[in-house]
C-alpha positions in Angstrom: 0.0 0.0 0.0 1.3 3.5 -0.8 2.5 5.7 2.0 2.1 9.4 2.2 4.8 11.9 3.2 4.1 14.3 6.1 3.1 16.9 3.6 1.2 14.7 1.2 -2.2 13.3 1.9 -3.3 10.0 0.3 -6.0 10.6 -2.3 -8.8 8.1 -2.5 -12.0 7.7 -4.5 -14.7 9.8 -2.8 -17.2 7.0 -2.4 -15.1 5.3 0.3 -14.5 8.3 2.6 -16.1 8.5 6.0 -15.9 4.8 6.9 -12.8 2.9 7.9 -14.3 -0.3 6.7 -15.1 1.2 3.3 -11.6 2.7 3.0 -9.9 -0.6 3.8 -12.1 -2.3 1.2 -11.2 0.4 -1.3 -7.5 0.2 -0.5 -7.1 -3.6 -0.5 -9.8 -5.2 -2.7 -11.9 -2.9 -5.0 -10.7 -3.2 -8.5 -8.2 -6.0 -8.0 -8.7 -8.6 -10.8 -10.3 -11.8 -9.6 -10.1 -14.9 -11.8 -11.1 -17.7 -9.3 -14.5 -19.2 -10.1 -15.6 -19.6 -6.5 -14.4 -16.1 -5.5 -16.2 -14.6 -8.5 -19.4 -16.4 -7.5 -19.0 -15.0 -4.0 -18.7 -11.5 -5.3 -21.8 -12.0 -7.5 -23.8 -13.2 -4.5 -23.0 -10.1 -2.5 -23.6 -7.7 -5.4 -26.9 -9.4 -6.1 -27.9 -8.7 -2.5 -26.9 -5.1 -3.0 -29.8 -4.5 -5.5 -31.6 -1.4 -4.1 -29.2 -1.0 -1.3 -25.9 0.8 -0.7 -22.6 -1.2 -0.8 -21.9 -0.2 2.8 -24.9 -2.2 4.0 -23.6 -5.3 2.3 -20.0 -4.8 3.4 -21.0 -4.4 7.0 -22.8 -7.7 6.8 -20.2 -9.5 4.7 -19.1 -11.9 7.4 -22.7 -12.6 8.2 -23.3 -13.6 4.6 -20.2 -15.8 4.6 -21.4 -17.6 7.7 -25.0 -17.9 6.6 -24.2 -19.0 3.1 -21.6 -21.7 3.7 -18.6 -19.4 3.1 -20.3 -18.5 -0.3 -19.5 -22.0 -1.7 -21.8 -22.5 -4.7 -21.9 -26.3 -4.2 -23.1 -26.0 -0.6 -25.5 -23.2 -1.4 -27.1 -25.3 -4.2 -28.1 -27.9 -1.6 -30.1 -25.4 0.5 -33.8 -26.1 0.7 -37.1 -24.5 1.8 -36.2 -25.0 5.5 -32.9 -23.3 4.8 -34.7 -20.3 3.3 -36.9 -20.0 6.4 -33.8 -20.2 8.6 -32.0 -17.5 6.6 -35.1 -15.2 6.8 -34.6 -15.2 10.6 -30.9 -14.4 10.4 -30.1 -10.8 11.4 -26.6 -11.1 10.0 -27.7 -10.9 6.4 -30.2 -8.9 4.3 -33.4 -10.9 4.9 -35.1 -10.8 1.5 -36.8 -14.0 0.4 -36.4 -13.2 -3.3 -32.7 -12.6 -3.0 -32.2 -15.6 -0.8 -34.0 -17.9 -3.3 -32.2 -16.3 -6.2 -28.8 -17.1 -4.5 -29.8 -20.7 -4.4 -30.9 -20.7 -8.1 -27.7 -18.9 -9.0 -25.6 -21.6 -7.3 -27.4 -24.2 -9.4 -26.9 -22.1 -12.5 -23.2 -22.0 -11.7 -23.1 -25.8 -11.4 -24.9 -26.1 -14.8 -22.2 -24.0 -16.5 -19.5 -26.1 -14.9 -21.2 -29.4 -16.0 -21.3 -27.9 -19.5 -17.5 -27.4 -19.3 -17.6 -23.7 -18.9 -15.4 -22.0 -16.3 -17.2 -19.2 -14.6 -14.2 -16.9 -14.9 -14.0 -17.5 -18.6 -17.8 -16.9 -18.9 -17.5 -13.5 -17.1 -14.2 -12.2 -18.3 -15.2 -12.7 -22.0 -17.1 -9.5 -21.8 -13.9 -7.5 -21.5 -11.9 -9.8 -23.8 -10.1 -11.3 -20.8 -8.3 -8.1 -19.8 -9.2 -5.3 -17.4 -10.5 -2.1 -19.0 -8.6 1.0 -17.8 -10.8 4.0 -17.5 -9.6 7.5 -16.9 -12.2 9.2 -14.8 -11.1 12.5 -13.1 -14.2 12.9 -10.9 -16.7 10.6 -9.2 -19.5 12.2 -11.3 -18.0 10.7 -14.4 -18.3 7.1 -13.2 -21.0 5.2 -15.2 -23.5 2.9 -13.6 -23.7 0.6 -16.6 -21.9 -0.1 -19.9 -22.4 -2.1 -23.1 -20.3 -4.8 -21.5 -22.5 -5.0 -18.4 -25.6 -5.0 -20.6 -24.2 -8.1 -22.4 -23.1 -9.8 -19.2 -26.5 -9.2 -17.6 -28.3 -10.7 -20.6 -26.0 -13.7 -20.7 -26.3 -14.5 -17.0 -30.1 -14.3 -17.2 -30.1 -16.6 -20.2 -27.9 -19.0 -18.1 -30.5 -19.0 -15.3 -29.1 -16.4 -12.9 -31.3 -13.8 -11.1 -30.8 -10.4 -9.6 -28.1 -9.7 -12.2 -29.4 -6.5 -13.9 -26.9 -4.4 -15.8 -26.3 -2.0 -12.9 -25.5 -4.9 -10.6 -23.2 -6.4 -13.2 -21.3 -3.1 -13.6 -20.8 -2.8 -9.9 -19.6 -6.4 -10.0 -17.2 -5.6 -12.8 -15.8 -2.7 -10.8 -15.3 -4.8 -7.7 -13.5 -7.7 -9.4 -11.2 -5.6 -11.5 -12.8 -6.1 -14.9 -12.7 -2.3 -15.1 -10.4 0.0 -13.3 -12.8 2.7 -12.1 -10.5 4.3 -9.5 -10.3 8.0 -10.4 -6.9 8.9 -11.9 -5.8 10.9 -8.9 -6.5 8.0 -6.5 -3.4 6.3 -5.1 -4.9 2.9 -6.1 -5.3 3.8 -9.8 -1.8 2.8 -10.8 -1.4 0.1 -8.2 -4.4 -1.8 -9.6 -3.2 -1.3 -13.2 0.2 -2.7 -12.3 -1.1 -5.6 -10.2 -1.2 -9.3 -11.2 -3.6 -10.0 -14.0 -3.9 -6.4 -15.2 -3.5 -5.3 -18.7 -0.1 -3.9 -19.5 
């Protein structure tokens, strides 16, 4: 992580300011390319629950989600049943929304179908950016989009594959989180670090 000099303050993307947890997430995770199938599925679960909510709500409950949903393991989630849904609806550690809980189980089964068809989840998702992170050059937070042509295509493909709660806005937030796009503003100290990290475009 970059260090500031006594006379130089660290510049971060404005969305993370005001919360130590959000800043740590921004500094260590957001925008770092993820190519592991299970890790990508876990990100998609959390972003699906974000629909209609702020990311801070989900981040504050992330450990609760991991505990409640078998460490976000798609194979274990796919085995959950009606009784499991009723149990989860009583769990204060997560967002208690029946539609999102049931969608998470359906999504785990859709993940399994892709795998049975010989499709790696990482390949399925990264195809929408041709396998390499897209480097944007936003100077202000107001310039950041909430969707893109790529997120539109990803959303459609996921829905056709049987996934739910994967609208284009959710897909774009997911793409930002897992490093498919570098949407740190150019003055942010993480902008170059993310670009130069493993798996990034050169």
